[in-house]
C-alpha positions as CSV (number, residue, x, y, z in Angstrom):
1,X,0.0,0.0,0.0
2,X,1.5,3.3,-1.0
3,X,0.7,6.2,1.3
4,X,1.5,9.9,2.0
5,X,1.9,11.4,5.5
6,X,0.5,14.9,5.8
7,X,-0.5,17.3,8.6
8,X,-2.4,20.5,9.2
9,X,-0.9,22.2,12.2
10,X,0.3,18.9,13.6
11,X,-3.0,17.1,13.1
12,X,-1.6,14.3,11.0
13,X,-3.1,11.7,8.8
14,X,-2.0,8.9,6.5
15,X,-3.4,9.5,3.0
16,X,-4.2,6.8,0.5
17,X,-5.0,7.5,-3.1
18,X,-8.2,5.6,-3.7
19,X,-7.9,6.2,-7.5
20,X,-4.9,3.7,-7.3
21,X,-5.3,1.7,-4.1
22,X,-8.2,-0.4,-2.8
23,X,-8.5,-1.1,0.9
24,X,-10.9,-3.9,1.9
25,X,-11.0,-2.9,5.6
26,X,-10.0,0.7,6.0
27,X,-10.9,0.7,9.7
28,X,-8.4,-2.1,10.4
29,X,-5.8,-0.3,8.3
30,X,-6.4,2.9,10.3
31,X,-5.8,1.2,13.6
32,X,-2.5,-0.4,12.4
33,X,-0.9,2.5,10.5
34,X,-1.9,5.1,13.2
35,X,0.1,3.4,15.9
36,X,3.0,5.7,16.7
37,X,5.3,2.8,17.8
38,X,4.4,-0.1,15.6
39,X,2.9,1.8,12.6
40,X,3.5,5.0,10.7
41,X,2.0,7.2,13.4
42,X,-1.0,9.5,12.9
43,X,-4.3,10.7,14.2
44,X,-6.0,8.5,11.6
45,X,-6.4,7.5,7.9
46,X,-7.9,9.5,5.1
47,X,-9.0,8.0,1.8
48,X,-9.0,10.2,-1.4
49,X,-11.8,8.8,-3.6
50,X,-13.7,9.5,-6.7
51,X,-17.2,11.1,-6.3
52,X,-20.3,11.2,-8.5
53,X,-21.4,14.4,-6.8
54,X,-18.2,16.5,-6.4
55,X,-14.6,16.7,-7.6
56,X,-13.4,14.2,-4.9
57,X,-14.7,12.3,-1.9
58,X,-13.0,12.0,1.5
59,X,-13.5,9.2,4.0
60,X,-11.9,9.7,7.5
61,X,-11.0,6.9,9.9
62,X,-9.8,7.8,13.4
63,X,-6.9,6.1,15.1
64,X,-9.3,3.7,16.8
65,X,-10.9,2.7,13.5
66,X,-14.1,4.6,13.9
67,X,-15.3,6.6,10.9
68,X,-15.7,10.4,11.3
69,X,-17.9,12.7,9.3
70,X,-15.5,15.6,8.7
71,X,-12.0,16.9,9.6
72,X,-11.0,20.5,8.8
73,X,-7.3,19.9,8.9
74,X,-7.7,16.7,7.0
75,X,-9.6,18.2,4.2
76,X,-7.1,21.0,3.7
77,X,-4.4,18.4,3.3
78,X,-6.6,16.5,0.8
79,X,-6.8,19.6,-1.3
80,X,-3.0,20.0,-1.3
81,X,-2.6,16.3,-2.2
82,X,-4.9,16.4,-5.2
83,X,-3.4,19.6,-6.6
84,X,0.3,18.9,-5.9
85,X,0.0,15.3,-7.2
86,X,-1.7,16.4,-10.4
87,X,-5.2,14.9,-9.8
88,X,-6.6,18.4,-10.6
89,X,-5.6,21.8,-11.8
90,X,-8.6,23.5,-10.2
91,X,-8.0,26.0,-7.4
92,X,-11.6,25.9,-6.3
93,X,-12.8,22.4,-5.4
94,X,-15.9,20.6,-4.3
95,X,-15.2,17.7,-1.9
96,X,-17.8,15.2,-0.7
97,X,-17.6,14.4,3.0
98,X,-19.8,12.7,5.6
99,X,-20.9,16.2,6.5
100,X,-21.9,17.1,3.0
101,X,-20.2,18.7,0.0
102,X,-17.8,21.5,1.0
103,X,-16.1,24.1,-1.1
104,X,-12.3,24.7,-0.8
105,X,-10.2,27.6,-2.3
106,X,-6.5,26.9,-2.7
107,X,-3.7,29.4,-2.4
108,X,-0.9,28.2,-4.8
109,X,2.6,29.4,-4.8
110,X,5.3,28.1,-7.2
111,X,3.1,25.3,-8.2
112,X,2.3,24.1,-4.7
113,X,-0.6,24.6,-2.4
114,X,0.4,26.8,0.6
115,X,-2.9,27.3,2.3
116,X,-6.6,26.4,1.9
117,X,-9.8,28.2,2.8
118,X,-12.6,25.9,3.6
119,X,-16.3,26.8,3.6
120,X,-17.3,24.7,6.6
121,X,-21.0,25.3,6.1
122,X,-23.5,26.5,8.6
123,X,-23.1,25.5,12.3
124,X,-25.9,23.4,13.6
125,X,-27.1,24.4,17.0
126,X,-30.2,22.4,17.7
127,X,-29.8,19.6,20.3
128,X,-31.1,16.9,17.9
129,X,-28.4,17.9,15.3
130,X,-25.5,17.4,17.7
131,X,-27.0,14.9,18.7
132,X,-27.4,15.4,22.5
133,X,-29.9,14.1,24.9
134,X,-32.5,16.5,26.4
135,X,-35.3,18.9,25.5
136,X,-35.5,20.4,22.0
137,X,-33.6,23.7,21.3
138,X,-30.0,25.0,21.3
139,X,-27.5,24.1,24.1
140,X,-25.9,27.5,25.0
141,X,-23.9,27.6,28.2
142,X,-26.0,24.9,29.7
143,X,-25.0,23.0,32.9
144,X,-23.7,19.5,32.3
145,X,-22.5,17.3,35.1
146,X,-19.4,15.2,34.2
147,X,-18.0,12.8,36.7
148,X,-19.5,14.8,39.6
149,X,-18.3,18.2,38.3
150,X,-20.5,20.9,36.9
151,X,-19.5,22.5,33.5
152,X,-21.3,25.1,31.4
153,X,-21.3,23.7,27.8
154,X,-22.3,24.9,24.4
155,X,-23.0,22.2,21.8
156,X,-22.2,22.8,18.1
157,X,-22.3,20.5,15.1
158,X,-20.0,21.2,12.2
159,X,-21.2,18.0,10.6
160,X,-19.6,16.2,13.6
161,X,-20.5,16.8,17.3
162,X,-18.7,19.3,19.5
163,X,-19.0,20.3,23.2
164,X,-17.4,23.6,24.0
165,X,-16.3,24.5,27.5
166,X,-14.7,27.9,28.4
167,X,-11.8,27.7,31.0
168,X,-9.6,30.3,32.6
169,X,-6.2,28.6,31.8
170,X,-6.4,26.1,29.0
171,X,-2.7,25.2,29.2
172,X,-3.1,24.1,32.8
173,X,-6.4,22.4,32.2
174,X,-6.3,18.6,32.6
175,X,-7.5,17.7,29.1
176,X,-6.3,14.1,29.4
177,X,-8.5,13.6,32.4
178,X,-11.7,15.4,31.3
179,X,-11.5,14.7,27.5
180,X,-12.5,11.0,27.6
181,X,-15.2,11.7,30.2
182,X,-16.8,14.2,27.8
183,X,-16.3,12.0,24.8
184,X,-18.2,9.1,26.4
185,X,-20.7,11.1,28.4
186,X,-24.2,9.5,28.1
187,X,-25.7,12.8,27.0
188,X,-24.0,12.3,23.6
189,X,-25.2,9.0,22.0
190,X,-22.7,9.2,19.2
191,X,-19.8,10.5,21.4
192,X,-18.5,14.0,21.1
193,X,-15.4,16.1,20.5
194,X,-14.5,18.2,23.5
195,X,-13.1,21.8,23.1
196,X,-11.6,23.6,26.0
197,X,-11.3,27.3,25.2
198,X,-9.6,30.2,26.8
199,X,-10.6,33.6,25.5
200,X,-7.6,35.9,25.2
201,X,-9.5,38.8,23.7
202,X,-12.4,39.3,21.3
203,X,-10.3,38.4,18.4
204,X,-8.1,35.6,19.8
205,X,-8.9,32.2,21.3
206,X,-6.6,29.6,22.7
207,X,-7.9,26.0,22.3
208,X,-7.1,22.4,23.2
209,X,-9.2,19.6,21.7
210,X,-10.0,16.0,22.8
211,X,-11.0,14.3,19.5
212,X,-13.5,11.5,19.5
213,X,-11.6,8.3,18.6
214,X,-8.2,9.9,18.6
215,X,-7.6,11.6,21.9
216,X,-5.9,15.0,22.3
217,X,-4.6,16.3,19.0
218,X,-2.4,19.3,18.1
219,X,-5.1,20.9,16.1
220,X,-8.8,20.3,15.0
221,X,-10.4,22.4,12.3
222,X,-14.0,21.6,13.0
223,X,-13.2,22.1,16.7
224,X,-11.8,25.5,16.0
225,X,-14.9,26.4,14.1
226,X,-17.1,25.2,16.9
227,X,-15.1,27.2,19.4
228,X,-15.4,30.3,17.3
229,X,-19.1,29.9,17.0
230,X,-19.6,29.2,20.7
231,X,-17.4,32.2,21.7
232,X,-19.5,34.6,19.6
233,X,-22.8,33.2,20.8
234,X,-21.6,33.7,24.4
235,X,-20.7,37.3,23.7
236,X,-17.0,36.6,24.3
237,X,-15.6,37.1,20.8
238,X,-16.2,38.7,17.4
239,X,-17.2,36.8,14.3
240,X,-13.7,36.8,13.0
241,X,-11.1,35.3,15.3
242,X,-7.6,33.7,15.3
243,X,-7.7,30.3,17.1
244,X,-4.4,29.3,18.6
245,X,-3.9,25.6,19.0
246,X,-0.9,23.6,20.2
247,X,0.1,23.0,16.5
248,X,-0.4,26.6,15.3
249,X,-3.1,29.1,14.4
250,X,-6.2,29.0,12.2
251,X,-8.2,31.9,10.9
252,X,-12.0,31.6,11.5
253,X,-14.8,33.7,10.2
254,X,-18.5,33.2,10.9
255,X,-20.0,35.2,8.1
256,X,-23.2,36.9,9.2
257,X,-24.7,37.2,5.7
258,X,-24.4,33.5,4.7
259,X,-24.3,32.0,8.2
260,X,-21.3,29.9,7.0
261,X,-18.1,29.4,8.9
262,X,-14.9,29.8,6.8
263,X,-11.6,28.4,8.0
264,X,-8.1,29.2,6.5
265,X,-4.9,27.4,7.4
266,X,-1.8,25.6,6.0
267,X,-1.3,22.0,4.8
268,X,2.0,20.2,4.7
269,X,3.2,17.0,3.1
270,X,5.8,15.2,5.3
271,X,6.8,12.1,3.4
272,X,5.7,9.3,1.0
273,X,6.2,5.6,1.5
274,X,5.0,2.1,1.0
275,X,3.6,-0.2,3.6
276,X,5.0,-3.7,2.9
277,X,3.3,-5.9,5.6
278,X,-0.3,-5.8,4.4
279,X,-1.2,-8.9,6.5
280,X,-0.8,-6.6,9.5
281,X,-4.4,-5.4,9.4
282,X,-5.7,-9.0,9.0
283,X,-4.2,-10.2,12.3
C-alpha cells in the first residue's frame, strides 16, 4: 500500500489515493498505521476517492478505526494532495464528506498549495443535530455534570459533534482527564469532540481539543470552528477570530450574511512511503 503522510498544524493523517489503491478494511488499516510505535504514526487514515457528486470524496477513519464525518485539517491536506499530485488543476474544489459537500479555495505558490480556505458550512445548534440528549432547542452555556463536576457547555455540530467549555487557563487544564469523560458522556449518544477554550481577547482564542476516537490532537479544524461559534454566541468574541492551537493558528470567520463558517490554514506533506506488511491489518 502506497501512502503519504500529511498534517495540518500537527493534526496528522495517512493519506491513501483511492484512485490507485483499494482497501478492503480501512478501519483495520487505520488502527494499524496510526500506531506511533508499531505503525507509521498518525491521528488517523484518510482515503481520497472519486465522487459522483463532487470533484473528490473524502473518508476519514480515526486512530481507533471509527469513521468520522469531517476533519477541517484533513480536508485542507486532501486539497493540497490532489493539486500537488496532479489529480486536478482546479484552485476551487468541491469535496464530498460525511458532513456534505464542501467548497475549498486553494492558495498556490510556485506550483504548490500553501494554504486552503474551507467553507465549513452552517453551524448546527439544535440539540437533535449534535446529537445530544435533552429537550429540544439549542445548548448554550447549559450546565452539564461530568464525573461529579458541573460544567457550562455549548453544543455545536460542524457536521460532527462538539461540546465547547470555556476555561480560565487552557494550558493548565487537565484535558487528558476530562476529555474522555466528555467523549463518552451518556448525553452524547454518538460521542463528542470536547473543546476547552480560553478567550484571550475578542479576536483571539486559545484552544485544546480532545477528539472523539483519537484523543488530544495538536489541532482540530472543526473544533476551532465550533469554538469560534460558541465564543461569539456567548458574547466573548467577534465573528472573525484567530484560534491558537498547540500546533499553530487557524483563521476563522462566521459570516453573518451566509451563516457559513470559513476556515483558513496551512497544509503540509511530510513524506511518502509504501507499507509492505499488508497482512498486519488481517491479524
